[in-house]
N, C-alpha and C positions, 0 to 999 in steps of 0.2 A: 504494500500500500504506500503510495507516494505521500510526501510530507503535507502538501495542501489538503489531500483527502483526510489524513490523520487529524489535521487541525480542524477540519469541518466536523469530524466525528467528535472530537474533544469539545468543541464549541457547543455542539448540540447536547452533549452530555452535561455541560455546565448549565446550559439553558434549562435542560430537563431537571437538573438538581435545583436550580433556582425556582423553577415552577413548582416542584414538589415541596420545596421549603415554603414558598408563598402559600401554596394550597394547605400545607400542614399548619402553618401559623394562622391562616384565616380560619381553618376548621377549629383550631385550638381556641382562637378568640371567640368564635361563636359558641363553642361548648362552655367556655368560661363565663361568657355573658349569661348563657342560660342557667349555669350553675349559680351565679351570683344572685339572679333574680329570686330563686327559691333554694338558696344554698343549704340552709338548715334542713329543709324538707328533703332535698335530694340526697344530702349527706346521710341523714338518718335512714331514708328509704333505701339508699344504696347499701348501707351496712346490713339492714334487715334482708333486702333482696339477695345480697351476696351470700349471706349465711344460709338462707333457705334454698337458693340455687345450688349451693354446695351440697346441702342435704339431698335435694332432688337428684343431683348428679350421682351421688353415692347410691341412693335408693334405686334409681332407674338402671344403673349398671348392674346392681345385684339381681334385679328382676330379669334384665335382659340375659345375663349370664345363666341364670337358673333356667329360663325358657329355652335358651340355645342348647343347654345340656339335655333338657328333656326332649327337644326335637331331634338332636343328634343321636340320643339313645334309641329312639324309635326308628330313625333312618338306618342306623347300624343293624338293628334287629331285622329290618326288611332286607338289608343287603345279605345278612347271613341266611335268611330264608331263600333269597334268590340264588345264592350259591348252592343251597341244598336241592334246588329244583333243576339244576343243570344236568343234562344227560338223563332226565327222567321222562318217561313216555307220557304222552298227553293224557292217557286214561288213568295214570297214577297220580296226576297232579292234585285232584280233589282229596285223595287220601293223605297226601303230604300236607295239604292245608289243614285237614282235620287234626293231624298230629301236632300242628303248630298252635293248638288252642291256647297255650299259655300266653300268646301274644294278644289275646282278647282282653288281657288286663290293661293293655295300652290302647287297643283299637276297638272300634265298634264292629268292624268286620274286615275280612281279608278278601282280596280278589287277585286273579291272575289273568292277563290278556296275552294273546299271541301277537305275532309280528304284524298282523293285519288289523289289530285293534279289537278283535272279538274276544269277549270274556269267556274263558274256557273253564274257570272254576272259581267258586267263592265259598266262604265259610264265615259265619253260619249261612246256610243256604237260604236265599231270598228268592221266591218265585219271580221269574222274569229277568233275573240278573244274568244268569248263565246264558251265553249267546248274545248278550247285548253288544252292540257295535259302538266302540268308543274312538274310532279312528278320527272322527271330526272334532273331538274335544280338544280344548286348549292344552291340557296336560299331556295327552298322547302325542300331539304334534310337537310339543316341547321336548319330550323324552326321545322321540324318534331321531332327532338330530343332536342330542346331547348325551354324553355318557354319565351325567351327574344326577344324583337324586333330586327330586322336585316335589314341592308342596303346591297343591292346586289352589285355585280360588274357591271361596266358600260356595256351597250349593245346598239346596234343600233336599233332604233324603226322601225318597218316594215312600218308604215304609214307615219311618218314624215321624216325618214332617219336621224334624229338627234340622238345625244348621250344621253342615258337615264340611270337612275338608279331607282331601286324599293326600296321603304321603306316599310317594311312589319312587321306585328305583327301576332302572332299565334291566331287562333280561338279555343275556348274551348266550350264543351257542358256542360250540367248541372252537370255532375259528374266530371268536370275538365279535361276530356280527350281531346286530340288533335282532332280538328274538321276542320282543314284547315287553310287558311291564308287570311288576309285582306291587300291589298297593295295599295300604291300610287306611281305613276310614276313622277319622277322629270326630267325635260328637262334641261340638262347641257348646251345646246347650246343657248337657248333663255329664259330659266327660270330665275327667280329672285333670286335664292339662292346665286349666286356669283356676283350679279349685283354691289354691293358696292365695291367689290374687284377691279373692272375695274377702279374705280376712285382713287385708292391709287397710289401715286407717291413717289418713293424713289430715288430722284436724276434723272440723265439722263438715267441710265441703270439698276436701281434697280427694282425688281419685286416681286410679290407674286404669288405663285402657290399652287395647292392642288392636292394630290395624294391619291390613294387607298393604302391599306397595301400591295398590290401586286406590287406597283410601277407604276400603270397606271395613266396617267394624267387625272384629272377631270376638272381643270381650269388652264389657263395660259394667261397672258395678250396678247391681239392681237398684240401689237407692238413688243413683244418679240417672239410670236409664228411665226410671219411672217418671222423672221430672222433665225428660227431654220432650215429651208430648209429640212424638213423631218426627222431631227434627233430626238432622244428621248428628250422630254422636261425635263426629269430628268437626270442629269449628273450621270454617273456611278462612284460613289465615295463610299468610306467606310462609310462616314458620312451618306449618304442617306440610305445605307444598315442598319446601326444602327437604323436610324429613322424608317425604315420599320419593324424592330424587336421590336419596342416599345419605343426606346430612344427618349427623347426630350431635347433640349438644344441648345447651340450655338457652332459654329465651323468655322474654316477657311479652305476652300477647293477650288477645281477648278471646273469650269463649263464643259459642254460637249465640248466646244471650247478651253479648256485649260486655261481659264481666272481665276485668283485667285479671290475668292468670299468670303465675309463675309456672313454666313448663319445661320439662326435660324430655328429650327424645333419644332413644337408643335403638339401634338396628339389631334385629335377630336374623343374622345373615343366613343360617342354614335353611330358614323357612321364608326368607324375604318378607318378614313381618317387621312391624315398628311398635315399640313400647312407648307410651306417653304417660308421664307422671305429672299431675297438675295440682296446684294449690291456688285459691283465690288470693290475689295480691292484697285486697282489703283485709283479709283475715290476719295477715302478718304485719300490716302497717298501721292498724287502727290506733295503737297506743301513742304513735308519734304525733298525730295531727294537732291535738290541743296544745302540746308543749311548743312545737315549732312555730305555730301560728303567731305566738307572742314575740318572736324574735325578728320580724321582717325588717325592722329599721336598721339593725346591725348589718344585715346582708346588703342593704342598699349602699351603705358607706363602703363596704368591702368591694362592691361591684365597681364603684367609681375608681377606687385605688387600682383594681385589677386592669381596668381599661387604660389607665394612664401607664401602668407598667408594661402592658402588652404593646402599646404604641412605641414606647422607648425601645423595647426589646426587638421588635420587628425592624426598626430603623437601624439598630446596631448590627443585627445579624445580616441584613442585606447589603451593608456597605462593602465588606470584602468580596461578596459575590459580584457586585457591580464592577469593582476594580478588576477582578479576574476576567470577567467577560470582555471588558475593554482591552485588556492586555492581549487576550487571545486573538481578538480582532486585529490588533496592531501587528502581531506576529504573522497572521495570515496575509496582511497587506504588505509585509516586508519592512515595516517601520521600526521594528525592534526584533531582537534575536531570542531573548530569553524572557521568561516570566519572573518578575521580582515582586513578591508579596510579603508584606509585613502584617501577619495576623496570627492570632492564637488558635485559629481553627485548624486542627490537625488534618482534617480531610482536604482542605484547600492547599495546605503546604504539600501534602502528599501528591495532589494533582499537579501542582506546579513542578515539583521535583521529578515526577514521572514524565511530564512533558519534555523537560529539558534533557532528560537522559534517554528519551525514546529511541532516537536514531542509532545512537551508539549501542544501546542494549539490544536492539533488534538484531543487528548483525552478529553480536556476540552470542545471542540466544540461538540463532539459526546454526551457528558453527558448532556449538557445544550441546545442542538439544539431545542428540542420541546418546552422547557420553553421559550426560546428567541422568537420563532416564535409566540407562543400564546401572549407573552407580546407585541411584535411588532404589531400584529393585534389589540390588545386592545388600544395601544397608538395611532396608526394611526386613529382609528375611533373616539376617544373621547378627544384627547389632544387639548387644546386651541391654541397650536402652529401650524402654517402652515406647513404641511408635505406632501410629495409626494413619489410615488414609480415609478421607471422606470425599463424596462427590459434591457437586455444586448445590445439591438440595440439602446437604448436611447429613446425609446418611453415612454412618460408619460402615464401610464395606470391607475393611481389613484391619485387624489388630495383630501385631507381631507376637511371637511366643513370649518375649520378655514382658510385654504389657499384659497379656493374658495371665501370666504367673503373678505379676505384681498385684493385679486387681482381683485375682481369684475367679476369673471367668473361664467357662468351658469353651472349647473350640466351636461347639455348636450353639453358642449363646444367641439369644434373640437380639434384634436390633435395639430394643428398648432397655436391655439389661444394663447397659452402660449408664443410662440416665437414671434408672430406678435405684442404682447403687449409690448415687450421689446423695449426700446428707440432705434431708429435707430443708434445712435452713439455707443451704447453698444452691439448691436446685433451680429455683426461680431465677436468681441472678445469673447463673451460668447459662441457662437456656436463653435469656434475653441477650446476653453478650454474644452467644453463638449465633443467634439470628442476626445480630448487628454485623458480625463478621461475614456471614453469608451474603448480606446485602451490600456491604461496602468493600469487601475484599481485604480489609485491614487485618493485622495479626490478632490472633486470639491468645491472650496471656492472662491466666487466672490461677490462683491458688484455691483449692477446694478440698473439702473432706469427702472421703470415699469409704463406704461401709463394706468392709471385707467379710466374706462369708463366715470366717472363723470368729466373728464378733469384734474384731479390732477395727478402730476408726483410723484410717490413714489420712495424712495430709499429702496431697499430690499437687505438683505444679505442672500445669498443662500449657503448652505453647504450640499453636498451630499457625501455619502460614499458607497463603494461597500459592498454587503452582500454576505458572503460565506457560503456554506453548503457542508459538506463532502469534503472540500478542493476545491470545485468548485464554481465559481461565480454564484450567482442566480439572481442578479440584483442590483439596487441601491435604497437606501432610503435617502431622503434629507429633510431638513427643510428650511423654508424661514421666515425671521424676518423683520418687518418694522423698518428701522433705519432712517426714514426721519427726525424726530425731532433731532436725534443725529447729522446727517450730517448738518442740518441747524445751529445747535448750534456751530459745529466746524467751519463752514464757517463764522458765525458771529464773533467768537473768532479770526479767522485769520484776518478778516477785522479790528476789533478793535485793534489788535496788531500793525497794520501798519498805522492807521489813527488817526488824531487829532479829539477828540470828539467835540471841539468847532466849527471848521470850516468845518469838513468833508474832509479836504485835507489830503494828506499823512503826517505822522509824520516823525521825523528824521530817525527812524529805517527803515521805508518803503522807504523813499527817498534814503538813503544810499545804500540799496539793489539794487534799480534800477540804481543808478549811477555806482555801481560795475559791473552790467550787461552791461551797455553802455561802460565802460572802457574795459571790456573783449572783447566785439564785436569790439571795435576800434583796439585793439591789434591783433585781428584775421583777420579782413577784411578791416580795415582802414575806417570804416563808421564814418563820422564826427558827433560829438555831442557837444553841448554848455551848460555851466552851468551859470545861473544867480542867484546871491545872492543880496538881498536888505533888508533893514529894514525901518521902518516908521519914517520919520522926524516929529518932533513936536507931538509925540504920548504921551509923559509923561504928558503934561497939561490935556489931555483928561481924563486920569486915575485919576490925582490929583484933578481936579475940578469936573468932572462928575461922578467919581466913576468907579469901575471895570466893572459894568454892561454896562456903556456907552463905555468903552474901548473894552469890548467883542463885542458889536454891531459893532464898527468900524472895528475890526478884521474880523468879518463875512462878512461885506460888501466889504472889500478889497479882501477877499478870493473869493467872488462871481465874482467881476470884473476881477480879474486875471484869474480865471478859464474860464471865458467867452472869454477873449481876446486871449488866446493861442490856439494852434491847439489841436485837439482831441487826437493826438498821444503824446502830451507833458505831463510831470509830474510836478504837482505843490504841494509844501509842506510848511507847517508851521513848521519851525525848533524849535520854542520855543519863548515865549514872542512876540515881534513884528518883528521877523526875518522870512523871507520867502525865498524859493529857487524854481527855475524853471529849469527843465532839458529838453533841446530841442534835441531829437534824429534826426539824419539825417538832420542836419542844419549847414549851413556855418556861419562863424563869422559875415559876413556882414548882412546876414538875421537875425541873432540873435540880432544885434544892432538895426535893424529896429523894431523887436518885442519888445525889451526892451523899446525903445522910445515910442512905442504905449502903453505899460503898464504904463509908467511914466505919460503920458498925461491922460490916462483913470482914474488912481487912484487919480490924483490930483483933479478930479471933485467929488470925494466921500466926503460926509459931514455927520455929525451927529449933533444933536441939543440938548441942555439941558439948562433949565432955561432961555430961550430967547437968548442963545448964540450959534452960529454955529461954529463947529470945522471942520477943514480940515487938511490933511496931504500931504506930498510929499514923494518921494522915492529917496534914494541914492543907485544906482545900480552898481554892479560890474559884468562884463561879461568876461568869458574866455572859450576857447575851449579845448577839449582834444588834446594832442599833444604827439609826440615822447618823451620818457623819463618819462612819468607819470606812476610810478609803483604802486601807491596807490591813493585812492580817497582823502586822506588827503592833498596831494600835489595840487590836483585840487581845493579843498575847500580853501586852503591857498592862492592860486593865485587869486581866485575870491574874497576872503575876503579882500585882500590888495587893489584890485580895488574898492571895496565898501567903504573902509575907505578913499581912495583917493577922491572918489566922495563926501563923507561927508566933507572932508577937503577943497574941492574946493568950498564949499558954499551950499552943499546939492541940492536936486531936480535936479540931473544930472545922466548921464549914462557914465561909464568909461569902455572901452574895452581894455583888455590886448592883446598886440601883442606878447611879449616874456618875459622871466624872466628878461632880461637885460633892455628892454625897456617897462616899465610898461604900459604906456598910449599910446594907438594907436589912439583913437579918443574920443572926449568929446562932449556930448550934454549939 
């Protein structure tokens, strides 16, 4: 491809990118405006709808899986019957059907037709059925040209008057030629195929129904069928039409009576049926209405702010696109040679760099294409590093032995096994990034957790890149590396950096970070927090007389008692030596005083012994809360420290609570 042609292709790509960006931003703006107008309602409704759609997804999948299994069991039974009828004379076929009476547990009746469509045997025997011509029926025409089992459209039985369907498998002779059909009748009215669906209850008005691919109802709950008053059990909606075309998923639509419904559709592929699970939307949204109606004024203000923000964002995002489009036009006209962009958008920088390297890389790629392909094949098959190959649709069609061993996958693994083994907390983000990589062609780099079959959770680093050939993407090649040990070492280092090795409590660094976070939260939302500082009274004699080992034991016991007495949300630290600190988030000064007194009493009971002598300690505690004017944690520490010194000056073994900077002592225990 010549350079001007490549420039035209790239310019059209940029225009397309710009158009998609404009369309996406415009759609985003419209969606945001709609959300702002009824933000509270939509947000609450969305949460409720999402939760119930997730429930419907799970419920519909269970039902579809169950019905698929039931259908497959019956079809397999018919296939075994068909195999037993091979090489059997025509006059012996009725006896063979009678011997298969156990199948009547599943079927209303059995029938066998020859290659011309004439029924040659049935069981139980129904007058007029033997000799019946079926060559013109839809199911016989379907099976004549297909080697696969088939489930017919519903029809009314001549003997019972009930709604029936035929499950059929083709018959074959010794040469494998079509030799007729073997069928089993299912009674949709009184049969047991849908019996368990009658017991399912989804609130007051939820229901489960089953349809054929032509939209004809096979099952509907009696309590709902009675209220349909002769109308079609399937509402005439776009969602249903999509389901009839093969789609499965969840949607919100309206019933035949105009009632908004949450609906989930799943395909029963063996029978070409559709399961629908539906719940009225009003049933799950009613509690939100009254509360959200009182908040409309707040959403109006937010809508105005969102419109202003979107206008600024659109202008900012489009500016580098316009520059790129102008420069490409200038290159095409010969006014400049290279693209020169100054932007933070990685995609645009990548486009510019690719354009500038295009001609040089094209020649190099053509020269080394075969060598690279041979090298890649050898590497993927023999490298000890885990590697995989994916096509342009993102399907993993090759995993090398090293990767299979690393992830504990079998060589015959399913395509979804890779994704289902990813930790649930990492799966959504990984799939979103993978879709982005497939769309843009950019590298996929991510660290994620992988659930090994032996119960171990691995940390794996995955890096995938797009492979090009003749300037066209061919697929993706990636590698996966086990970084579990590195992640564990990093986590240990982070823990050690903020914790005291003697007591296991936070050290000064870790405690100060949490106090800074509490001060920032107080400045933003006014959430109250309290700081307690204390040191150990009479601790020096323990070190002097019993040695540092005895002193360390006392520090560990004090740390255990303090950690046990405070709340799980509180933070306890050893500041150094015999100095300790406690941060009580979301706590009032009065509550903190009570907690401090509890700590003082509990610690006073801690003792250590050495050489027949028992040692105990007491606490001199200073308590202060975060307040207006605290611009740094140093001022909070200083206020609590003054209170602690006051407690020690007042005779030790006491708690001093600060009320303000001018009035240091608020209460004293």
